[in-house]
Legacy VTK file of the C-alpha trace (Angstrom):
# vtk DataFile Version 3.0
C-alpha trace
ASCII
DATASET POLYDATA
POINTS 63 float
-18.847 7.915 -6.004
-19.189 4.738 -3.961
-16.420 3.125 -6.002
-13.978 5.907 -5.177
-14.849 5.639 -1.498
-14.440 1.850 -1.557
-11.033 2.055 -3.217
-9.845 4.730 -0.807
-11.094 2.727 2.153
-9.406 -0.443 0.873
-6.121 1.396 0.397
-6.288 2.746 3.932
-6.953 -0.719 5.308
-4.007 -2.121 3.393
-1.797 0.719 4.532
-2.145 -0.228 8.187
-1.416 2.061 11.069
2.307 2.585 10.667
3.978 5.227 8.556
6.571 4.463 5.895
9.224 5.913 8.201
8.141 3.586 11.026
8.221 0.553 8.717
11.678 1.547 7.457
12.941 1.999 10.993
11.552 -1.378 12.080
13.077 -3.046 9.038
16.530 -1.542 9.644
16.274 -2.389 13.352
15.935 -6.057 12.382
19.354 -5.906 10.758
18.205 -5.578 7.142
20.132 -3.128 4.969
18.564 0.274 4.431
18.600 -0.297 0.657
16.692 -3.588 0.993
14.181 -1.954 3.345
13.679 0.874 0.850
13.026 -1.575 -1.997
10.584 -3.517 0.179
8.700 -0.307 1.035
8.543 0.711 -2.620
7.205 -2.739 -3.538
4.619 -2.475 -0.773
3.401 0.880 -2.046
3.270 -0.425 -5.629
1.196 -3.421 -4.515
-1.279 -1.187 -2.688
-1.608 1.084 -5.716
-2.067 -1.867 -8.068
-4.767 -3.368 -5.838
-6.611 -0.041 -5.665
-6.441 0.422 -9.439
-7.637 -3.142 -10.046
-10.572 -2.629 -7.715
-11.446 0.687 -9.344
-11.507 -0.964 -12.785
-13.688 -3.807 -11.500
-16.043 -1.312 -9.900
-16.235 0.721 -13.120
-17.052 -2.392 -15.140
-19.856 -3.444 -12.795
-21.744 -0.149 -13.112
LINES 1 64
63 0 1 2 3 4 5 6 7 8 9 10 11 12 13 14 15 16 17 18 19 20 21 22 23 24 25 26 27 28 29 30 31 32 33 34 35 36 37 38 39 40 41 42 43 44 45 46 47 48 49 50 51 52 53 54 55 56 57 58 59 60 61 62
């Protein structure tokens, strides 16, 4: 149970305080194409998911 909480907490910390829509808007406002901003957001989400899964596996191994 602690492992699930730790992974969820880590994901929330990595997510920051802005929403995907806010990050997309900020990206486009800087003159970057909407397509490039979308790819960057998808990569960001994939990195967060991968980090959470990695941590969950490490936590499972240590128990």
